[in-house]
PyMOL Python script that loads the backbone (N, CA, C, O; Angstrom):
from pymol import cmd

cmd.read_pdbstr("""\
ATOM      1  N   MET A   1       0.706  -1.183   0.025  1.00  0.00           N
ATOM      2  CA  MET A   1      -0.047   0.121  -0.042  1.00  0.00           C
ATOM      3  C   MET A   1       0.990   1.354  -0.066  1.00  0.00           C
ATOM      4  O   MET A   1       2.083   1.431   0.497  1.00  0.00           O
ATOM      5  N   THR A   2       0.342   2.281  -0.868  1.00  0.00           N
ATOM      6  CA  THR A   2       1.163   3.318  -0.992  1.00  0.00           C
ATOM      7  C   THR A   2       0.982   4.189   0.355  1.00  0.00           C
ATOM      8  O   THR A   2      -0.097   4.064   0.934  1.00  0.00           O
ATOM      9  N   ASP A   3       1.889   5.008   0.871  1.00  0.00           N
ATOM     10  CA  ASP A   3       1.996   5.932   2.039  1.00  0.00           C
ATOM     11  C   ASP A   3       1.160   7.190   1.515  1.00  0.00           C
ATOM     12  O   ASP A   3       1.529   7.650   0.434  1.00  0.00           O
ATOM     13  N   GLU A   4       0.261   7.697   2.046  1.00  0.00           N
ATOM     14  CA  GLU A   4      -0.226   8.781   1.756  1.00  0.00           C
ATOM     15  C   GLU A   4       0.711  10.091   1.569  1.00  0.00           C
ATOM     16  O   GLU A   4       0.528  10.928   0.685  1.00  0.00           O
ATOM     17  N   ARG A   5       1.637  10.135   2.440  1.00  0.00           N
ATOM     18  CA  ARG A   5       2.598  11.235   2.509  1.00  0.00           C
ATOM     19  C   ARG A   5       3.531  11.070   1.123  1.00  0.00           C
ATOM     20  O   ARG A   5       4.221  12.035   0.795  1.00  0.00           O
ATOM     21  N   ASP A   6       3.549  10.059   0.449  1.00  0.00           N
ATOM     22  CA  ASP A   6       4.037  10.033  -0.852  1.00  0.00           C
ATOM     23  C   ASP A   6       3.536  10.327  -2.177  1.00  0.00           C
ATOM     24  O   ASP A   6       4.136  10.274  -3.251  1.00  0.00           O
ATOM     25  N   LEU A   7       2.244  10.669  -1.907  1.00  0.00           N
ATOM     26  CA  LEU A   7       1.150  11.052  -2.972  1.00  0.00           C
ATOM     27  C   LEU A   7       1.275  12.539  -3.368  1.00  0.00           C
ATOM     28  O   LEU A   7       1.459  13.381  -2.489  1.00  0.00           O
ATOM     29  N   ASP A   8       1.190  12.847  -4.534  1.00  0.00           N
ATOM     30  CA  ASP A   8       1.173  14.295  -4.977  1.00  0.00           C
ATOM     31  C   ASP A   8      -0.299  14.532  -5.336  1.00  0.00           C
ATOM     32  O   ASP A   8      -0.796  14.166  -6.401  1.00  0.00           O
ATOM     33  N   ILE A   9      -1.037  15.257  -4.236  1.00  0.00           N
ATOM     34  CA  ILE A   9      -2.310  15.333  -4.520  1.00  0.00           C
ATOM     35  C   ILE A   9      -2.795  16.829  -5.026  1.00  0.00           C
ATOM     36  O   ILE A   9      -2.399  17.828  -4.425  1.00  0.00           O
ATOM     37  N   GLU A  10      -3.574  16.913  -6.035  1.00  0.00           N
ATOM     38  CA  GLU A  10      -3.971  18.164  -6.499  1.00  0.00           C
ATOM     39  C   GLU A  10      -4.944  18.603  -5.339  1.00  0.00           C
ATOM     40  O   GLU A  10      -5.307  17.906  -4.391  1.00  0.00           O
ATOM     41  N   PRO A  11      -5.330  20.066  -5.649  1.00  0.00           N
ATOM     42  CA  PRO A  11      -6.201  20.712  -4.764  1.00  0.00           C
ATOM     43  C   PRO A  11      -7.693  19.982  -4.874  1.00  0.00           C
ATOM     44  O   PRO A  11      -8.080  19.403  -5.889  1.00  0.00           O
ATOM     45  N   LEU A  12      -8.361  20.098  -3.804  1.00  0.00           N
ATOM     46  CA  LEU A  12      -9.722  19.502  -3.830  1.00  0.00           C
ATOM     47  C   LEU A  12     -10.696  20.160  -4.758  1.00  0.00           C
ATOM     48  O   LEU A  12     -10.957  21.362  -4.698  1.00  0.00           O
ATOM     49  N   ASN A  13     -11.294  19.217  -5.732  1.00  0.00           N
ATOM     50  CA  ASN A  13     -12.187  19.615  -6.430  1.00  0.00           C
ATOM     51  C   ASN A  13     -13.330  18.734  -6.690  1.00  0.00           C
ATOM     52  O   ASN A  13     -13.232  17.655  -6.106  1.00  0.00           O
ATOM     53  N   GLY A  14     -14.472  18.899  -7.459  1.00  0.00           N
ATOM     54  CA  GLY A  14     -15.630  18.031  -7.366  1.00  0.00           C
ATOM     55  C   GLY A  14     -15.016  16.626  -8.127  1.00  0.00           C
ATOM     56  O   GLY A  14     -15.419  15.540  -7.709  1.00  0.00           O
ATOM     57  N   SER A  15     -14.105  16.667  -9.169  1.00  0.00           N
ATOM     58  CA  SER A  15     -13.810  15.412  -9.792  1.00  0.00           C
ATOM     59  C   SER A  15     -12.839  14.480  -8.748  1.00  0.00           C
ATOM     60  O   SER A  15     -12.794  13.261  -8.918  1.00  0.00           O
ATOM     61  N   VAL A  16     -12.257  14.972  -7.927  1.00  0.00           N
ATOM     62  CA  VAL A  16     -11.350  14.265  -6.938  1.00  0.00           C
ATOM     63  C   VAL A  16     -12.486  13.691  -6.060  1.00  0.00           C
ATOM     64  O   VAL A  16     -12.341  12.498  -5.794  1.00  0.00           O
ATOM     65  N   VAL A  17     -13.467  14.226  -5.609  1.00  0.00           N
ATOM     66  CA  VAL A  17     -14.426  13.683  -4.711  1.00  0.00           C
ATOM     67  C   VAL A  17     -15.261  12.425  -5.599  1.00  0.00           C
ATOM     68  O   VAL A  17     -15.490  11.308  -5.136  1.00  0.00           O
ATOM     69  N   ILE A  18     -15.567  12.798  -6.687  1.00  0.00           N
ATOM     70  CA  ILE A  18     -16.463  11.820  -7.702  1.00  0.00           C
ATOM     71  C   ILE A  18     -15.482  10.648  -7.833  1.00  0.00           C
ATOM     72  O   ILE A  18     -16.014   9.540  -7.751  1.00  0.00           O
ATOM     73  N   ALA A  19     -14.335  10.669  -7.996  1.00  0.00           N
ATOM     74  CA  ALA A  19     -13.086   9.610  -8.255  1.00  0.00           C
ATOM     75  C   ALA A  19     -12.949   8.857  -7.062  1.00  0.00           C
ATOM     76  O   ALA A  19     -12.687   7.655  -7.112  1.00  0.00           O
ATOM     77  N   PHE A  20     -13.116   9.514  -5.910  1.00  0.00           N
ATOM     78  CA  PHE A  20     -12.877   8.979  -4.596  1.00  0.00           C
ATOM     79  C   PHE A  20     -14.176   8.064  -4.202  1.00  0.00           C
ATOM     80  O   PHE A  20     -13.960   6.913  -3.823  1.00  0.00           O
ATOM     81  N   VAL A  21     -15.373   8.496  -4.274  1.00  0.00           N
ATOM     82  CA  VAL A  21     -16.523   7.848  -4.160  1.00  0.00           C
ATOM     83  C   VAL A  21     -16.690   6.694  -5.033  1.00  0.00           C
ATOM     84  O   VAL A  21     -17.151   5.630  -4.620  1.00  0.00           O
ATOM     85  N   ALA A  22     -16.202   6.955  -6.619  1.00  0.00           N
ATOM     86  CA  ALA A  22     -16.185   5.693  -7.381  1.00  0.00           C
ATOM     87  C   ALA A  22     -15.143   4.574  -6.921  1.00  0.00           C
ATOM     88  O   ALA A  22     -15.573   3.430  -6.770  1.00  0.00           O
ATOM     89  N   ALA A  23     -13.924   4.822  -6.713  1.00  0.00           N
ATOM     90  CA  ALA A  23     -13.126   3.992  -6.282  1.00  0.00           C
ATOM     91  C   ALA A  23     -13.438   3.129  -4.940  1.00  0.00           C
ATOM     92  O   ALA A  23     -12.953   2.019  -4.722  1.00  0.00           O
ATOM     93  N   LEU A  24     -14.471   3.934  -3.940  1.00  0.00           N
ATOM     94  CA  LEU A  24     -14.817   3.088  -2.773  1.00  0.00           C
ATOM     95  C   LEU A  24     -15.741   2.179  -3.169  1.00  0.00           C
ATOM     96  O   LEU A  24     -15.785   1.107  -2.566  1.00  0.00           O
ATOM     97  N   GLY A  25     -16.641   2.440  -4.248  1.00  0.00           N
ATOM     98  CA  GLY A  25     -17.781   1.662  -4.624  1.00  0.00           C
ATOM     99  C   GLY A  25     -17.074   0.417  -5.366  1.00  0.00           C
ATOM    100  O   GLY A  25     -17.551  -0.713  -5.252  1.00  0.00           O
ATOM    101  N   ALA A  26     -16.136   0.621  -5.987  1.00  0.00           N
ATOM    102  CA  ALA A  26     -15.446  -0.575  -6.666  1.00  0.00           C
ATOM    103  C   ALA A  26     -14.388  -1.438  -6.014  1.00  0.00           C
ATOM    104  O   ALA A  26     -13.939  -2.492  -6.464  1.00  0.00           O
ATOM    105  N   ALA A  27     -14.041  -0.798  -4.822  1.00  0.00           N
ATOM    106  CA  ALA A  27     -13.133  -1.627  -4.052  1.00  0.00           C
ATOM    107  C   ALA A  27     -13.846  -3.012  -3.488  1.00  0.00           C
ATOM    108  O   ALA A  27     -15.002  -3.109  -3.076  1.00  0.00           O
ATOM    109  N   ASP A  28     -12.875  -4.031  -3.577  1.00  0.00           N
ATOM    110  CA  ASP A  28     -13.109  -5.329  -3.056  1.00  0.00           C
ATOM    111  C   ASP A  28     -12.111  -5.774  -1.929  1.00  0.00           C
ATOM    112  O   ASP A  28     -10.912  -5.947  -2.150  1.00  0.00           O
ATOM    113  N   PRO A  29     -12.649  -5.931  -0.809  1.00  0.00           N
ATOM    114  CA  PRO A  29     -11.779  -6.501   0.427  1.00  0.00           C
ATOM    115  C   PRO A  29     -11.568  -7.666   0.207  1.00  0.00           C
ATOM    116  O   PRO A  29     -10.647  -8.075   0.914  1.00  0.00           O
ATOM    117  N   ALA A  30     -12.062  -8.553  -0.568  1.00  0.00           N
ATOM    118  CA  ALA A  30     -11.987  -9.952  -0.909  1.00  0.00           C
ATOM    119  C   ALA A  30     -10.682 -10.204  -1.571  1.00  0.00           C
ATOM    120  O   ALA A  30     -10.041 -11.215  -1.286  1.00  0.00           O
ATOM    121  N   VAL A  31     -10.219  -9.270  -2.512  1.00  0.00           N
ATOM    122  CA  VAL A  31      -9.025  -9.513  -3.056  1.00  0.00           C
ATOM    123  C   VAL A  31      -7.684  -8.751  -2.236  1.00  0.00           C
ATOM    124  O   VAL A  31      -6.628  -8.658  -2.862  1.00  0.00           O
ATOM    125  N   ARG A  32      -7.757  -8.273  -0.980  1.00  0.00           N
ATOM    126  CA  ARG A  32      -6.818  -7.932  -0.307  1.00  0.00           C
ATOM    127  C   ARG A  32      -6.450  -8.556   0.750  1.00  0.00           C
ATOM    128  O   ARG A  32      -7.319  -9.286   1.227  1.00  0.00           O
ATOM    129  N   SER A  33      -5.329  -8.517   1.355  1.00  0.00           N
ATOM    130  CA  SER A  33      -4.827  -9.387   2.613  1.00  0.00           C
ATOM    131  C   SER A  33      -5.487  -8.712   3.736  1.00  0.00           C
ATOM    132  O   SER A  33      -5.934  -7.566   3.684  1.00  0.00           O
ATOM    133  N   GLY A  34      -5.515  -9.378   4.605  1.00  0.00           N
ATOM    134  CA  GLY A  34      -6.185  -9.037   6.190  1.00  0.00           C
ATOM    135  C   GLY A  34      -5.344  -7.840   6.640  1.00  0.00           C
ATOM    136  O   GLY A  34      -5.941  -6.983   7.291  1.00  0.00           O
ATOM    137  N   ALA A  35      -4.112  -7.670   6.401  1.00  0.00           N
ATOM    138  CA  ALA A  35      -3.267  -6.568   6.772  1.00  0.00           C
ATOM    139  C   ALA A  35      -3.550  -5.294   6.163  1.00  0.00           C
ATOM    140  O   ALA A  35      -3.569  -4.216   6.756  1.00  0.00           O
ATOM    141  N   ASP A  36      -3.811  -5.530   4.696  1.00  0.00           N
ATOM    142  CA  ASP A  36      -4.038  -4.466   3.846  1.00  0.00           C
ATOM    143  C   ASP A  36      -5.571  -3.952   4.152  1.00  0.00           C
ATOM    144  O   ASP A  36      -5.838  -2.751   4.118  1.00  0.00           O
ATOM    145  N   CYS A  37      -6.358  -4.752   4.393  1.00  0.00           N
ATOM    146  CA  CYS A  37      -7.845  -4.290   4.805  1.00  0.00           C
ATOM    147  C   CYS A  37      -7.730  -3.536   6.210  1.00  0.00           C
ATOM    148  O   CYS A  37      -8.465  -2.553   6.304  1.00  0.00           O
ATOM    149  N   LEU A  38      -7.018  -3.799   7.198  1.00  0.00           N
ATOM    150  CA  LEU A  38      -6.861  -3.153   8.476  1.00  0.00           C
ATOM    151  C   LEU A  38      -6.371  -1.902   8.194  1.00  0.00           C
ATOM    152  O   LEU A  38      -6.950  -0.895   8.602  1.00  0.00           O
ATOM    153  N   ALA A  39      -5.170  -1.848   7.412  1.00  0.00           N
ATOM    154  CA  ALA A  39      -4.627  -0.495   7.094  1.00  0.00           C
ATOM    155  C   ALA A  39      -5.467   0.553   6.408  1.00  0.00           C
ATOM    156  O   ALA A  39      -5.447   1.753   6.685  1.00  0.00           O
ATOM    157  N   LEU A  40      -6.353  -0.139   5.301  1.00  0.00           N
ATOM    158  CA  LEU A  40      -7.171   0.726   4.615  1.00  0.00           C
ATOM    159  C   LEU A  40      -8.381   1.236   5.639  1.00  0.00           C
ATOM    160  O   LEU A  40      -8.818   2.385   5.706  1.00  0.00           O
ATOM    161  N   ALA A  41      -8.745   0.260   6.302  1.00  0.00           N
ATOM    162  CA  ALA A  41     -10.061   0.539   7.346  1.00  0.00           C
ATOM    163  C   ALA A  41      -9.380   1.709   8.228  1.00  0.00           C
ATOM    164  O   ALA A  41     -10.066   2.682   8.540  1.00  0.00           O
ATOM    165  N   GLU A  42      -8.182   1.623   8.584  1.00  0.00           N
ATOM    166  CA  GLU A  42      -7.747   3.085   9.532  1.00  0.00           C
ATOM    167  C   GLU A  42      -7.634   4.261   8.779  1.00  0.00           C
ATOM    168  O   GLU A  42      -7.922   5.347   9.282  1.00  0.00           O
ATOM    169  N   ARG A  43      -7.209   4.145   7.524  1.00  0.00           N
ATOM    170  CA  ARG A  43      -7.203   5.530   6.654  1.00  0.00           C
ATOM    171  C   ARG A  43      -8.429   5.784   6.315  1.00  0.00           C
ATOM    172  O   ARG A  43      -8.669   6.988   6.221  1.00  0.00           O
ATOM    173  N   LEU A  44      -9.435   4.960   6.061  1.00  0.00           N
ATOM    174  CA  LEU A  44     -10.730   5.293   5.811  1.00  0.00           C
ATOM    175  C   LEU A  44     -11.406   5.954   6.987  1.00  0.00           C
ATOM    176  O   LEU A  44     -12.209   6.869   6.801  1.00  0.00           O
ATOM    177  N   ALA A  45     -11.115   5.536   8.135  1.00  0.00           N
ATOM    178  CA  ALA A  45     -11.619   6.074   9.435  1.00  0.00           C
ATOM    179  C   ALA A  45     -11.036   7.710   9.387  1.00  0.00           C
ATOM    180  O   ALA A  45     -11.792   8.635   9.684  1.00  0.00           O
ATOM    181  N   ARG A  46      -9.803   7.914   9.034  1.00  0.00           N
ATOM    182  CA  ARG A  46      -9.375   9.177   9.170  1.00  0.00           C
ATOM    183  C   ARG A  46      -9.994  10.110   8.001  1.00  0.00           C
ATOM    184  O   ARG A  46     -10.174  11.319   8.151  1.00  0.00           O
ATOM    185  N   ALA A  47     -10.291   9.415   6.844  1.00  0.00           N
ATOM    186  CA  ALA A  47     -10.916  10.082   5.858  1.00  0.00           C
ATOM    187  C   ALA A  47     -12.360  10.513   6.327  1.00  0.00           C
ATOM    188  O   ALA A  47     -12.775  11.663   6.177  1.00  0.00           O
ATOM    189  N   GLU A  48     -12.968   9.670   6.809  1.00  0.00           N
ATOM    190  CA  GLU A  48     -14.187   9.888   7.428  1.00  0.00           C
ATOM    191  C   GLU A  48     -14.484  11.064   8.165  1.00  0.00           C
ATOM    192  O   GLU A  48     -15.527  11.715   8.112  1.00  0.00           O
ATOM    193  N   LYS A  49     -13.422  11.293   8.896  1.00  0.00           N
ATOM    194  CA  LYS A  49     -13.438  12.391   9.881  1.00  0.00           C
ATOM    195  C   LYS A  49     -13.047  13.683   9.222  1.00  0.00           C
ATOM    196  O   LYS A  49     -13.421  14.790   9.610  1.00  0.00           O
ATOM    197  N   ALA A  50     -12.226  13.441   8.142  1.00  0.00           N
ATOM    198  CA  ALA A  50     -11.751  14.864   7.351  1.00  0.00           C
ATOM    199  C   ALA A  50     -12.893  15.188   6.594  1.00  0.00           C
ATOM    200  O   ALA A  50     -13.166  16.373   6.403  1.00  0.00           O
ATOM    201  N   CYS A  51     -13.653  14.214   6.100  1.00  0.00           N
ATOM    202  CA  CYS A  51     -14.825  14.544   5.268  1.00  0.00           C
ATOM    203  C   CYS A  51     -15.791  15.140   5.971  1.00  0.00           C
ATOM    204  O   CYS A  51     -16.369  16.098   5.457  1.00  0.00           O
ATOM    205  N   ALA A  52     -16.100  14.759   7.084  1.00  0.00           N
ATOM    206  CA  ALA A  52     -16.984  15.248   7.928  1.00  0.00           C
ATOM    207  C   ALA A  52     -16.814  16.913   8.191  1.00  0.00           C
ATOM    208  O   ALA A  52     -17.635  17.778   7.886  1.00  0.00           O
ATOM    209  N   ALA A  53     -15.542  17.093   8.828  1.00  0.00           N
ATOM    210  CA  ALA A  53     -14.966  18.314   9.168  1.00  0.00           C
ATOM    211  C   ALA A  53     -15.168  19.317   7.743  1.00  0.00           C
ATOM    212  O   ALA A  53     -15.716  20.419   7.704  1.00  0.00           O
ATOM    213  N   ALA A  54     -14.589  18.616   6.698  1.00  0.00           N
ATOM    214  CA  ALA A  54     -14.648  19.518   5.321  1.00  0.00           C
ATOM    215  C   ALA A  54     -16.062  19.860   4.947  1.00  0.00           C
ATOM    216  O   ALA A  54     -16.342  20.935   4.418  1.00  0.00           O
ATOM    217  N   ARG A  55     -17.018  18.863   5.250  1.00  0.00           N
ATOM    218  CA  ARG A  55     -18.374  19.282   4.598  1.00  0.00           C
ATOM    219  C   ARG A  55     -18.768  20.357   5.569  1.00  0.00           C
ATOM    220  O   ARG A  55     -19.216  21.391   5.075  1.00  0.00           O
ATOM    221  N   VAL A  56     -18.671  20.272   6.866  1.00  0.00           N
ATOM    222  CA  VAL A  56     -19.137  21.495   7.692  1.00  0.00           C
ATOM    223  C   VAL A  56     -18.471  22.761   7.325  1.00  0.00           C
ATOM    224  O   VAL A  56     -19.129  23.800   7.384  1.00  0.00           O
ATOM    225  N   ARG A  57     -17.059  22.789   6.898  1.00  0.00           N
ATOM    226  CA  ARG A  57     -16.552  24.016   6.630  1.00  0.00           C
ATOM    227  C   ARG A  57     -17.011  24.619   5.330  1.00  0.00           C
ATOM    228  O   ARG A  57     -16.989  25.840   5.175  1.00  0.00           O
ATOM    229  N   PHE A  58     -17.393  23.858   4.463  1.00  0.00           N
ATOM    230  CA  PHE A  58     -17.700  24.040   3.020  1.00  0.00           C
ATOM    231  C   PHE A  58     -19.322  24.591   3.268  1.00  0.00           C
ATOM    232  O   PHE A  58     -19.753  25.653   2.818  1.00  0.00           O
ATOM    233  N   ALA A  59     -20.019  23.719   4.001  1.00  0.00           N
ATOM    234  CA  ALA A  59     -21.550  24.159   4.156  1.00  0.00           C
ATOM    235  C   ALA A  59     -21.644  25.464   4.909  1.00  0.00           C
ATOM    236  O   ALA A  59     -22.601  26.191   4.640  1.00  0.00           O
ATOM    237  N   ALA A  60     -20.799  25.840   5.790  1.00  0.00           N
ATOM    238  CA  ALA A  60     -20.797  27.188   6.502  1.00  0.00           C
ATOM    239  C   ALA A  60     -20.491  28.328   5.640  1.00  0.00           C
ATOM    240  O   ALA A  60     -20.962  29.453   5.806  1.00  0.00           O
ATOM    241  N   ARG A  61     -19.660  27.979   4.686  1.00  0.00           N
ATOM    242  CA  ARG A  61     -19.157  29.060   3.693  1.00  0.00           C
ATOM    243  C   ARG A  61     -20.087  29.246   2.622  1.00  0.00           C
ATOM    244  O   ARG A  61     -20.040  30.307   2.000  1.00  0.00           O
ATOM    245  N   ALA A  62     -21.034  28.256   2.276  1.00  0.00           N
ATOM    246  CA  ALA A  62     -21.976  28.455   1.143  1.00  0.00           C
ATOM    247  C   ALA A  62     -22.888  29.614   1.449  1.00  0.00           C
ATOM    248  O   ALA A  62     -23.427  29.831   2.534  1.00  0.00           O
ATOM    249  N   GLU A  63     -22.994  30.364   0.295  1.00  0.00           N
ATOM    250  CA  GLU A  63     -23.803  31.456   0.412  1.00  0.00           C
ATOM    251  C   GLU A  63     -25.430  31.194   0.572  1.00  0.00           C
ATOM    252  O   GLU A  63     -25.981  30.217   0.065  1.00  0.00           O
ATOM    253  N   PRO A  64     -26.079  32.139   1.297  1.00  0.00           N
ATOM    254  CA  PRO A  64     -27.395  31.661   1.569  1.00  0.00           C
ATOM    255  C   PRO A  64     -28.282  31.518   0.308  1.00  0.00           C
ATOM    256  O   PRO A  64     -29.320  30.857   0.344  1.00  0.00           O
ATOM    257  N   THR A  65     -27.859  32.140  -0.786  1.00  0.00           N
ATOM    258  CA  THR A  65     -28.401  32.360  -2.116  1.00  0.00           C
ATOM    259  C   THR A  65     -28.254  30.768  -2.781  1.00  0.00           C
ATOM    260  O   THR A  65     -29.088  30.308  -3.561  1.00  0.00           O
ATOM    261  N   THR A  66     -27.273  30.172  -2.408  1.00  0.00           N
ATOM    262  CA  THR A  66     -27.083  28.715  -3.020  1.00  0.00           C
ATOM    263  C   THR A  66     -27.880  27.692  -2.394  1.00  0.00           C
ATOM    264  O   THR A  66     -27.896  26.540  -2.827  1.00  0.00           O
ATOM    265  N   ARG A  67     -28.655  28.131  -1.223  1.00  0.00           N
ATOM    266  CA  ARG A  67     -29.300  26.907  -0.735  1.00  0.00           C
ATOM    267  C   ARG A  67     -30.431  26.424  -1.544  1.00  0.00           C
ATOM    268  O   ARG A  67     -31.003  27.287  -2.209  1.00  0.00           O
ATOM    269  N   ARG A  68     -30.857  25.245  -1.617  1.00  0.00           N
ATOM    270  CA  ARG A  68     -31.900  24.823  -2.471  1.00  0.00           C
ATOM    271  C   ARG A  68     -32.586  23.707  -1.735  1.00  0.00           C
ATOM    272  O   ARG A  68     -32.044  22.977  -0.906  1.00  0.00           O
ATOM    273  N   ALA A  69     -33.881  23.654  -2.143  1.00  0.00           N
ATOM    274  CA  ALA A  69     -34.732  22.483  -1.714  1.00  0.00           C
ATOM    275  C   ALA A  69     -34.256  21.324  -2.128  1.00  0.00           C
ATOM    276  O   ALA A  69     -33.999  21.231  -3.328  1.00  0.00           O
ATOM    277  N   SER A  70     -34.048  20.298  -1.350  1.00  0.00           N
ATOM    278  CA  SER A  70     -33.706  18.946  -1.717  1.00  0.00           C
ATOM    279  C   SER A  70     -35.010  18.121  -1.942  1.00  0.00           C
ATOM    280  O   SER A  70     -36.093  18.504  -1.499  1.00  0.00           O
ATOM    281  N   PRO A  71     -34.834  16.841  -2.733  1.00  0.00           N
ATOM    282  CA  PRO A  71     -36.057  16.129  -2.847  1.00  0.00           C
ATOM    283  C   PRO A  71     -36.543  15.514  -1.574  1.00  0.00           C
ATOM    284  O   PRO A  71     -37.698  15.098  -1.495  1.00  0.00           O
ATOM    285  N   ARG A  72     -35.736  15.443  -0.611  1.00  0.00           N
ATOM    286  CA  ARG A  72     -36.301  15.092   0.819  1.00  0.00           C
ATOM    287  C   ARG A  72     -37.030  16.079   1.544  1.00  0.00           C
ATOM    288  O   ARG A  72     -37.614  15.748   2.576  1.00  0.00           O
ATOM    289  N   GLY A  73     -37.065  17.293   1.112  1.00  0.00           N
ATOM    290  CA  GLY A  73     -37.882  18.131   1.778  1.00  0.00           C
ATOM    291  C   GLY A  73     -36.805  19.075   2.634  1.00  0.00           C
ATOM    292  O   GLY A  73     -37.323  20.011   3.244  1.00  0.00           O
ATOM    293  N   ARG A  74     -35.634  18.952   2.721  1.00  0.00           N
ATOM    294  CA  ARG A  74     -34.628  19.688   3.403  1.00  0.00           C
ATOM    295  C   ARG A  74     -34.185  20.725   2.596  1.00  0.00           C
ATOM    296  O   ARG A  74     -34.289  20.673   1.371  1.00  0.00           O
ATOM    297  N   THR A  75     -33.618  21.825   3.291  1.00  0.00           N
ATOM    298  CA  THR A  75     -33.147  22.901   2.600  1.00  0.00           C
ATOM    299  C   THR A  75     -31.674  23.084   3.188  1.00  0.00           C
ATOM    300  O   THR A  75     -31.481  22.854   4.382  1.00  0.00           O
ATOM    301  N   GLY A  76     -30.697  23.473   2.406  1.00  0.00           N
ATOM    302  CA  GLY A  76     -29.408  23.856   2.877  1.00  0.00           C
ATOM    303  C   GLY A  76     -28.440  23.550   1.815  1.00  0.00           C
ATOM    304  O   GLY A  76     -28.814  22.934   0.817  1.00  0.00           O
ATOM    305  N   PRO A  77     -27.417  23.874   1.935  1.00  0.00           N
ATOM    306  CA  PRO A  77     -26.185  23.558   0.932  1.00  0.00           C
ATOM    307  C   PRO A  77     -26.072  22.263   0.666  1.00  0.00           C
ATOM    308  O   PRO A  77     -25.778  21.892  -0.470  1.00  0.00           O
ATOM    309  N   LEU A  78     -26.288  21.400   1.672  1.00  0.00           N
ATOM    310  CA  LEU A  78     -25.928  19.794   1.567  1.00  0.00           C
ATOM    311  C   LEU A  78     -27.365  19.239   1.179  1.00  0.00           C
ATOM    312  O   LEU A  78     -27.397  18.010   1.251  1.00  0.00           O
ATOM    313  N   GLY A  79     -28.370  19.729   0.850  1.00  0.00           N
ATOM    314  CA  GLY A  79     -29.574  19.212   0.248  1.00  0.00           C
ATOM    315  C   GLY A  79     -30.382  18.730   1.387  1.00  0.00           C
ATOM    316  O   GLY A  79     -31.487  18.225   1.189  1.00  0.00           O
TER     317      GLY A  79
END
""", "prot")
cmd.dss("prot")
cmd.show_as("cartoon", "prot")
cmd.util.cbc("prot")
cmd.orient("prot")
């Protein structure tokens, strides 16, 4: 597994998020070793916390005029 400190990451944009979500959907734990699964689970836990914090920061920055009604009846930048 590559150490994330060795990666050259571009600034966050929508395509990075879409690619990450797609990669998660395509990931198959059955083809990895138990040690790799453990390491990835730990990294995903860190990513989960980072995503939650980023979501709050971006939602707080969203302009009130960008708020929209969601199909679920909620309003807000997150839908």
